[in-house]
N, C-alpha and C positions, 0 to 999 in steps of 0.2 A: 504494499499500500504506500502510496506517495502522500506526503503531507503538503498542504497548501495553507497559506496564511490569508485571512480575510478580516480586515478591520481589527487587527490586533489579536484575533483568535486563531488558534491552530485547529484546522479541520482535517479530517482524514478523507482523501479522495478514493472512491471505490470505482474500479473499472466495471462497467456494465457489459454484459454479453447480450448481443441481439441475435436471436435465433431466427433464421430464415425459414420461410415456409415453402419455397420453391422446390427444394430437394426432398422435402417430406412427402409431397404429393405423389412422387414416383414411388417412394418407399412404402407408402400405405396402399398401393394398388392391390387388389385382391389376388390371392395366389390360387392357382388351379386346384380343384378338388380331386384328390386321388381316389380311385375306386378301391374299395376294400375287398380283397379276394379271400374267400374262406376255403380252407383245404379240407377235403373229405378223405378220411383214411378208409381204404377198402383193401381187404386181404385178397391174396391171389385166388383163394378158394371161392370167395364171393364173386370175383370177376369171372372165373371159369363157370360157375353156376349160372350167372346171369347170361353169359354167352350161350350156354347150353339151352337155357330157357328160350332165348331168341331164335337160335339156329335150329334146334330140334334134334340134331344128331351130333355125334362126337367129332367127326371130321370137319364139319362146318364150324363148330365151336372152336376147334383148334385153329382153323384158318382165321377166324375172326379175332381171337385173342392174340395171335402172332402177326397181325397185320400192321402195316406202317402207320396207319391212322391211330391204332391203339397205342403204339409206341410213342407217338407224338402226344397223345392225351395223357399217358401215365408218366412219361419221361424215362421209361425203361423199356428195353427190348425183351419181349417174352419169347422163349424158344420152347416149342413143344417137341419132345423126343418120344418116339414110339409110333406104332401103327394103328 
């Protein structure tokens, strides 16, 4: 703080800070809302049972479970071994 003298009295000078509003308008812009994704846990047995219910026979269910679209949906490649 700087001291200044006025009519024989010593006064303290206080520096004032002026806050601008131009920069704040950009900062307060609304942020995009993110979608909340919920994860569903399904066991491999449940997945095979559902595929069997849809397909009706074992070979069709195996083909459905090991398809590329199923791998993309689950994030894992399922390989069916056997005849």
